[in-house]
N, C-alpha and C positions, 0 to 999 in steps of 0.2 A: 610614290613617295616612300612606301614601305620597303620597296626593293633597294632604294638608295641607302636607307638607314641600315638595312641588313648588311649590304655590301661594305658600308663604311665600318661597321662594327667588326666584320671579319678582317678587313685590312688592318684595322687598329690592333686587333688581337695578334695578327701575324707580325706586325712591326714590333710589338712589345716583347714577343716571345722568340725573337731571332737569337741564334746562338751568339754567345759572347756576353750575355747579360751577367751581371755580378751580384745582383741582389736576390738572395734566395727567397725572401718573403714576397718580392715582386713576382718571381718566377712561379711560385705556387699560386699566388693570387691570379696570375694570368691564366694558368691551366684551369682554375675553377670557373673561368668565363665560358670555357667550351662545353661544360656540362649543361649549360642553359641553351645551347644552340640546337637547332633542329638537325635532322639527318641531312637535308639538302644543304644547309649552311656548312655543316662539317665537310660534306663532299666537296663543295666549292672551295673551301679553305684548303683541303688536301690537294685539289687540282692546282690551285695557285701556287702552293708551296712546292709542288712537284716541278712545275715549270721554272720557278725561281732556282731550284736546286740544279736542274738540267743546265740552265744558263751559267751558273757559277762553276759547274764541273766541266765546261768545255775546255779541250786541250789548247795549249798555247802559252806563251810567256805572260807572266803577270807583272804588272808594274807596281812597285811599292808605292804606297801613298806618300806624298811629300811631307817632310817633317823638318823642323828647324832644330830638333834635338837628336842626338845620336841614338840609334836603336839599341835597346837593351833587351837581353834575353830574360824573359820573365817566366816563372813557373806557373802552370795552369792551376787555377783554384780548384778546390775539391767540389764535387757534385753536392748539391745541385746548383752551386754558384756558376759553374761552367758546364752546362749540360752537353751531351754529345750532339752530333750534327742532326740526327734523326729523332731527337727526343720529342719534338712537337708532333712529327708524323706518327711516332709510336703511340703517343697519347691519343691522337685522333683515331688511329686504328683500334686501339683498345676500347675507346669509348664506343665506336661503331659496332665492334664485335659484341660488346656487352649488351647493346640494344638489339642487335639482329644476329643472334647466334646461328639462326637457321637460314639466313639470307645468302644464298650462293652467289648472287650477283655482286654483293659487296665483297665477298671473299675473292672472287675473280678480279675485282677492281684492285684490291690491295695486292694481289699477286702481281698485277701489272706494274705496280709502283716500285717493285724491286728493280734495282738498276739494270741487272743483266736481262731480266725478263722484259723490261721496258725497251731495252736496246734490241732484243730479239724481235719483239712485236713490231718495232718500227723498221726492221731490216737494217739497222745500223751496224754493219759488219765491223767497222773500225772500232767502235765502242766495245763491241763484244770481244774483239781481239785484245784490247787493252784490259778489260775487266777480267778476262780469263787469266792474264799474267799477274794480276794482283795477288799478293800472299793471302789476303783475307777472303778470297773468293773460293767458296766450297761448291764445286759443281755436282757433288753427290748428295748434298743436303736437300731432302724433299720438303715440299710444303705439306699442308694438312691433308691434301688429296693424294699425296705420294708422287707428285710431279717434280721432276728435276728440270734444269734448263734444256736438256736434250729433248724432253717431251714437248716443251714449249716451242722449240725450233721446228719440230715435226708438225706441231699443230698449226703454226703460222706459215709453214711452207718455206722456211729459210734454209735451203740446202747448204749455203756457204757457212752459215752459223753451225750447222750440224758438223761440217768438216772441221771447223775450228775447235768445237767442243770435244769431238772424238780424238782429235790430235792431242789434246791436253789430257783426256781421260778415255782411252779406248776401251777400257774394261766395262764401261757403263752401257754399252750398246744394247744389251738385252734386259736392262733393268725395267721393272714393271711398276705401274701405278697401283694404288689400292684396288682398282678394278681389274688388275692383272693385264693392263694394256702396255705393250712395248711401244717404243717410238715408231717402229715399223707399222704396227697396227694403227696408231694414230694417223700416220702419214697416209696409209691406205684409206682409212675412213674419210679423211679430208680430201682424198684424191689429189695429193701432191706427188706427181709422178717423179719429178726430179729428186725429191727427198727419199722416195722409195728406192730409186736407183742408187743414190748415195749410200743409204743404209745397207742395202744388199751388197754393194761393193766393199763396204767396211766390215762385212761379216755378220750382219743381222740374221738371226734364225727365223726363217719364214714359216715355221710350224709351231711357234709358241702361240697358244690360244688365250683368249681373254676369259673373263669369269663365266661367260655363257658357252665356253668351249668353241668359240668361233675363231678360225684361223684367219690370217691376212688374206689367204686365197679365197676363203668363203666370203669375206667382206668385199673383196674386189668383184666377185660374181654378183653380190648383192647390189653393188654400185653399177654393174653392167659396163665395166671398163675393160675392154679387150686388151689394150696395151699393157695395163697393169697386170692382168691375168697372165699374159705371155711372159712378162718380166719375172713374175714370181715362179712360174713353171720353169723358166730357164735357170733359175737359181735353186732348183730342186725342191720346190714346195710339194708336199704330199697332197694328192688329189682325192684320197679316200678317207680323210679324217672326218669324224662325225662331230656335230655340235651337240649341245646338251639334249636336244630333241631327236638326235640321231640323223639329222639331215647332213648330206654331203654337199660339196660345192656344185655337183651335178644336179642335185635336187633343186637347189636355189636357181640355177641357170634355166632349168626346164620350166620352173614355175614362172619365170619372167620371159619365157619363149625366146631366149637369146640363142639361136642356133649356132652362131659363130663361136661363142664361148663354149657351148656344149661340145662342139666338134673338137675344139682345142683340148678340153678336158679328157674326152674319150681317147684322143691320140696320145695323151700323156699317161693313159692307163686307168682312167676312171671306170668303175664297174657299173654297167648299165642296169643291172638288176639288184643292186645293193639296197636292202630295206632299211628304213629307220626303225625307231623303237616300237612303232605301231605296225610294222610289217609293210609299210607303204614304199613302193619302189618308184623310181623316176617316171616310169610309164603311167603309173597310177596318178602321179601328180599332174602329168600332162592331160590326162583324161578328165580329172577332177576340175582343173582350172580352164579347160577348153583350149589348150594350146596345140593346135593341129600340126603346126610346123615342127615343133619339138617332138611330138608324138611320131611323126613320120620319120624323123631323123633317128629316134631311138629304135624303132622297128628295123630300120635299115642297118643298124649296128647290132642286131641280134637280141633285142629285149623280148622277154616272155610276154606274149599278148594276153595270156589268161592267168597271169600271176594273181594271187589273192592276198589281201591284207589280213591283219590279225582277226578282223571280224568277218572274214570270208568274202568280202566284197571284191569284185573284179573291176578292171578299168571300164568295161562296158556298163556295169552296174552304176558306177559313179557318174559316168557320162549321162546316163538316163536320169539319175537322181538330180543332177544339176541342170538338166534341160539343154545339153549341148548337142544339138541335132547333127551338126557337121562331124563331130567326134563319133557319134553313134554310127553315122553312115560310113565313115572311114573304117571303123573297127569291124563292122559287119562285112565290109568289102574285103577285109583281111582275114575273114573266117573266124572272128571272135565267137566264143561259145556263149550263146544266149540261154543255155539250159544249165548253167552253173549257179547253184544257189549259194547264198551266204549263210552265216550261222543262224540267222532268223528263219531260214528256209525259203525266203522270197527270191524270185527270179527278177531279172531286169524288167520284164513286162509288168510285174506287179508294181514296182516302184514307179514305172511310167504311168500306169493307170491311176495310181494314188496321186501323182503330181499333176495329172490331167493334160499330158502332152500327146495329142492325137497323131502328130507327125511321127514321133518316135514309136508310138504304138503300131502304126501302119508299117514301119520298117521291121519291128520285132515280130509281128505275127507270123510271117513266113519262116522265120528262123527259130521259132519257139515250138516245142513239142507239147501238144495238149495232154498227152499222157504224163509228161513231166510236171505239167501244171497241176494235174489231179493228185500227184504224189505229194505235192507241197501242202495239201490240206486246205487250200484257200484259192479261190478263183479271182482273177483280176476284176470280175464283175462285183465281187464283194467290196473291194477297196474303192471302186468307182462309185458304187451306190452309197457307201458310207460317207464319202467326201462330196456327194451331190454332183458328180461329174457326169451330167446327163448325156453330153455328146460322146463321152467315152463309153457309157453304157450302150448307146445306140451303135457305136462303132463295133464293140465287142459282140453284140447280138448279131449284127450283119456278118461278122466273122465266124458265126456259128459256135460261139462259146456256150456251154451248157448253162441255161438260165436256172436250172434246178440243182446246180452244184451246191453241196452242203459243206459247211466248215467241218474240219476234223474235230474229234472230241476234245483234244487238248486246246485247240483254238476256240472252240465254242465255250469252253469253261472259263475263258478270259472275260466273258460277259456274264453279268448277274442273271440275265434272262435266258441264258443258254441259246441265243439266236443261232440260226444255221444257214439261212438262205439270203440271197441278195435282195429278194422281195421284202424280207423283214426289215433290212436296213433302209430300204426306200420308204416303207410305211412308217417306220419309227421316225424318220426325218420329215414326215408329212410331205414327201416329194411325190406329187400326183403325176408329174410327167414321167418320172422313172418307173413308178408303179404301173402306169398305163403301158409303157413299152415292154416291161417284163411280163405282164399278164397277157398281152397280145402275142408275145413270143412263146407262150406256153408255160409260164411259171405256175407251179402248183401252190395254191395259197394255204395248203393244209399240211405242210411238211414240218414246220417248226413246233417245238414243244409248247411254246406259248403262241397261240394262233395269231397271225397278223391282223385278223379281223378284230380281235379283242383290243389290240393296240389302237386301231382306228376308232373303235367304239369309245375307248377311254379318252381319245383326243376329241371326240365329238365331230369328226369330219365325215359328213354325210356323203360327200363325193367319193372319198376313198372306200367307205363302207359299201356304197353302191357298186363300185368297180369290183371289189372283192367278191361280193355276193353274186354278181352277174357272171363271174368266172369260177364259180363253184366253191366259194369259201363255206366252211361248215358253220351254219348259223347256230348250231347246237354245241359249239365248242366248249370244252371243259378245261379246267386247269388241273393237270395231273397232281401237282403238289398240294392243291387245296380242293379236294373233291366235295361236291355238293349234289343234292338231289335234283337240282335244276341247272340248266345251261349257264355257264359263266357269262355268256353274251347278255343275258338278262340283267345280271348284276352290274355290268359295265355301262349300260345305257339307261340307268335309272334317271339321270339328269336330262335325258333327251328322249321324251316320250314319242316324238315323231319318228326317231330311229327305231324305237321299240316297236311301234306299229309296223314299220317297214319290215323288221325282222319277223314279226308274227305273220305278216302277209306272205313271207317267203319261207315259211316252214319252221319257225322257231317253236320248240316244244313247250308250250305253256302248261299243258296238262301235267308235266312232270313236277311242277311247283306244288301240286296237290298230293303227290305221293309221299308216303311216310314209311320208313323202314319198320316202324312199330305197328303199322296198320291201325286198327281201332283200339288197341290196347293203350294203357296208360304209359306215359314216358317215365323213365326213372326220375325220382325227385331230386332236384338240385336246389338246396336251400338258398344259395346265394342268388338264384335267379327267379324264384317263385314270386317274391314280392314285386320284382320288376314287371313280371307278366301281369299280375293283377292291376298294377298301376297303368300299364299300357291298355288293358282291356277297359278299365273304367274311363280313361281319357278318351278312348275311341268311341265308346257308347255315348258319352256325353258331348261329343264334338259335333261339328256340323256335318260330318260324314254320314250321320243317320239318314239324311234326306238326299243322298246322292242319286241322281237319275242320269245315267249315261246310256245313250242308244247303242254304244259300242263298249260296254262295260268290261268285256273280256280283255281289252287292250290295256286298261288301267289297273286291272286286277293284279297282275304280277308285280306292279310297282308297289301297291299297298301290301301285297303279300310279303314282298321282300323286306319291307320296313318292319312289319310285324314279325317276320321270321327271324330277323336279327335280334329284336328285343326279347322275343320269346325263347331265345336260346335253342333255335331249331326245333321247337315244338310245333310241327306243321299241322297237327290235328287241331291244336288250340287256335292257330291262325285261321284255319278253315271255319271253326265255330264263330270266331270273332267277325270274319267277313260275312258269314251268313246273317249275323245280326244286323249288319249295316246294309246288306244288299236288299233294300226295300224300294220298290217292288221287285219281284223276280223278273228275269229277262223274258220278253215276250216269245211266243211260240214261233213267230216269223224269224226272229234272230236265231233261235235254236235250230230251225230248219236250215238256215243259211250256213251255220257252222257245220252241220252234218253233211250237207252237200259239198262244201269245200273240203272237208276231211275225206270224203269218198273220192273226189276228183284227184286229190294229191297236188303237190307243188308243181310238178312238171306240166300237168294239164292246165293248171290255173294260169301259168305263164303264157299258154297258147289259147286261152279261152276265147279270144277274139276271133279265132279261126274255126271254132266249133259251130256246128249248125244249130244254134239255139237262138231264141229271140233276143234282140238287143236289150230289151228291158230286163230280161233275166241276167244278162251279162253285167249290167249296171248294178243289179241287186247283189250279185255275188261279189262284185268289187267294191261294195259299200258306196256306190255312187247313185243310189236311187233318189237322193234329194237334189242332185245336181240337175240344172235345167239346160236344155239345149238352146244356144243362142245362134 
């Protein structure tokens, strides 16, 4: 019901505002009705009026209306009593533009309502021929986008309309839109081959580029239209013109792997090694995008296999980076240089290890010099371990890459902890599998400035700690930048007493916790810390630690010592005195004997104690297992 009412109101408005009305008040009142209509209603009214105008403007004899009175010549009344023919349409267009100034669809619609544009869009050649001959038809007048009827004809693919328009105005053939598009560019973009041929025959310049510096030939290659490319080349289109990014038509055709067009361009004089603004040549594009057919064609025509882009990357490097195995295989079969680094110093094998492509790695290993890898200051093992590429780590170990290779100083400084080895990367990532593989292959756990064992202790990973200790990690590791009188390993496992006990059993120097550089002498007084020390002493003496009874007190002692050591501002002798106060009762003689025997045996013998010719009971005693029962 609502639709019928709207339609009726539109038709009523159309009837009232037909040309020929004489009452100006009525005319303005009628126009005021349109301001209350919606966009859809205005659009429908415009369509209906356009259809009515088209029917009224059809050519042919018109019969005068019958009249009983002789016809008299009357002068037209002044506006607005006798508005022009398109006054209603002009009002509707103005109303719509005011509402939607940014709506391109509406602008395009109103462009179609122009008589010649409408005739062109419908392919009405006869109407176009008549309209062109009318004195008021201006073929050079552009719309707000800079389009003239010639552009419209090229857009709609009306080659006959192009012929008529150019016959009337031949000088407009290379006129551009606001986006600097010629009619030829529009016809190529829309792939209207007949229009392209018509324009070229009439003298259109095939080298005029658009705002992005793309020529019609470039657009034809983008559309992958060989017939259009051939036509443009036959009319002298330049093959080596660059777009705004420096790409040529050959770059674009290679990117699309269109060998037919590539061969046409090369025969017309296209340079196979012409770089764009980033130094990227067509062969680089083929390798980067994985176009093996285009790559083969370029090499056949003399392209430089080892050309480098502005960043130093080669075609082989880009193929490895993007995982194109077939391209890598083909390039290596053509003797591509696998030892040519980019500006970052990385080789193709580095980027392949980083991306985790074992097939490419297997192809690159025979072609890559290990001496050249060492000169880069970084091993593929570093990158594989950093990215947790365990299968690549295993593959490189089997290929006998050095598991103890260290980062160069400049690469190590890129990390705050100054890491150096692949083992450190594996431990930092808590990658137990990679850590196991590297240690079994002979990785030295004591090469880094910050020992990997300290990293494992901080993470609290007993499995990694065990692996490192079993393969010779220094349990008494220190931090060079933060020297202490006791091992840093003690400090990092304060939250994990089980790990602390394990370190003590494997030779961690607990006695160093009791050493003081000042001996028995007094420490230099520090006023800001003395009060804190007294408070700590009082709190400890009055705490429940007065009655601590541990059968293995020496393992907990460093934990308490470190806590006191921190609060007491490294006054180790004060810590000792405080600990003596709470160590009640003293350790039994049997425990002291056990510590003495373990100290005399040493760590290496203790690890093999089960093989020694001593009673089993003594072995259990030395291993702190005397309370365990045999089941």
